[in-house]
C-alpha positions, 0 to 999 in steps of 0.5 A, spaced: 731 527 537 732 529 530 737 534 533 741 528 536 740 524 530 743 529 525 749 530 530 751 523 530 750 523 522 754 529 522 760 525 526 759 519 521 760 524 515 766 528 517 770 522 520 768 516 514 768 520 508 775 522 508 777 515 510 773 513 504 777 518 500 783 515 502 781 508 501 779 510 494 786 513 492 789 507 494 792 509 501 793 502 505 793 506 512 785 506 513 783 502 519 778 497 518 774 498 525 771 491 525 777 487 525 780 491 531 779 488 538 776 495 541 770 494 536 765 492 542 767 497 546 766 502 541 759 500 540 758 500 547 760 507 547 756 509 542 750 507 546 752 511 552 753 517 547 746 516 545 742 515 551 747 520 555 744 525 550 737 523 551 738 524 559 741 530 558 736 533 554 730 531 559 735 533 565 736 540 562 728 541 561 727 539 568 733 541 572 736 547 568 743 548 564 747 549 570 745 543 575 745 538 569 752 541 567 754 540 574 751 532 575 754 531 568 761 533 570 761 531 577 761 524 574 768 525 573 769 521 580 767 515 576 772 514 571 777 516 576 776 511 581 774 505 575 781 507 572 784 506 578 781 499 580 780 496 573 786 500 569 791 500 574 791 508 574 794 512 579 790 512 586 785 518 586 785 523 592 779 521 596 778 528 599 776 531 593 772 525 591 768 526 598 767 533 596 764 532 589 759 527 592 757 532 598 756 537 592 752 533 588 747 531 594 747 539 596 745 541 589 740 535 588 736 536 594 737 544 595 732 544 589 727 546 594 719 547 592 716 553 589 709 551 592 707 550 584 711 543 583 708 537 584 712 532 588 712 527 582 715 532 578 721 533 583 722 526 584 723 525 576 728 531 577 732 527 582 732 521 578 734 525 572 740 528 575 742 521 578 742 518 571 746 524 568 751 523 573 751 515 572 751 515 564 756 521 563 761 517 568 760 511 565 761 514 558 767 517 560 770 511 563 769 507 557 772 512 553 778 511 557 778 504 557 777 504 549 783 509 549 787 504 553 786 498 549 788 502 543 795 505 546 796 498 548 795 495 541 799 501 538 805 502 543 809 508 542 807 509 534 803 516 534 801 515 527 798 508 528 794 511 534 792 517 531 789 512 525 786 508 530 783 513 534 780 516 528 776 509 526 774 509 533 771 516 533 767 514 527 765 507 529 762 510 536 758 516 532 756 510 527 753 506 533 750 512 536 747 514 529 743 507 528 741 507 535 738 514 535 734 512 528 731 506 531 729 510 537 725 515 532 722 510 528 719 506 534 717 512 538 709 512 539 705 516 534 703 521 539 711 523 540 712 523 533 713 530 529 715 532 522 722 533 520 725 539 521 730 543 517 732 547 523 733 541 528 737 538 522 741 544 522 742 545 529 744 537 530 749 538 524 753 544 528 752 540 535 755 534 531 761 538 529 763 540 536 761 533 538 766 530 533 772 535 535 770 534 543 771 526 542 777 526 538 780 531 543 778 527 549 781 521 546 788 524 544 789 528 551 788 521 554 794 518 551 798 523 554 795 525 561 793 520 566 785 520 567 786 523 574 789 529 571 785 530 565 778 529 567 778 534 573 781 539 568 776 537 562 770 538 567 772 544 571 771 548 565 765 545 563 762 546 570 764 554 570 762 555 563 755 551 564 753 554 570 755 561 567 751 560 561 745 557 565 745 564 569 747 569 564 743 566 557 737 562 560 736 566 566 736 560 571 735 562 578 740 558 583 738 557 590 743 559 595 744 552 598 745 550 590 751 556 590 754 552 596 754 546 592 757 549 586 762 552 590 764 545 593 764 542 586 769 547 584 773 546 590 773 539 589 775 539 582 781 544 583 783 539 589 784 533 584 790 537 582 794 537 588 
């Protein structure tokens, strides 16, 4: 939780400090997020960012890096379908959608049992797998929804869009940081730990990556439809996350789970056809 908090504190710092400097020097182009129509969507997005990180951490602990990555990235079907239904985006291709669902089922239920794991632990892993899928899918759609709101407001003015997206990113991180701080402050005493410089440093590095990723996603969504961007974005993460789990963390993937991974990658590729 300390790393998660400082991840978002870093995001707030690298977003808002340059904006405050511009404001101090008399630059009138700084956007006031609290006067924008997207402010409530940004606050909601901050909640999904923070809670998604917590669920991701727990799932990684119980399910491993590779399987958690698949759950998070196979959730692309949620923003693709919701963008089609709610934002009048292009209709999704149903074959890859069905394949993604099949891949998730195979991966989740292909965990099996090594004889030492209790059934309760296995059930917890299944639930964590599902919540990673759900939270990241909704979070990705929320990003698309708020980007769509900004684009409708700004029209074709790329400079104004960039300013709005900068303020939007900072607001999301600010909300997530405040929620993370509340979680730390109100945790049971038995779950509290001393503040760690190592956790803070790791969180700061994570925050820089998170900031760059979030800004890149928002800008990419201004030029690519959701049905193209999310498959492109997720296929790389699925492959790299799986390789990291196997090569760096020595995670063991069962044959049935390899089948699920293969189906998930094929499904994502089919989104481009």
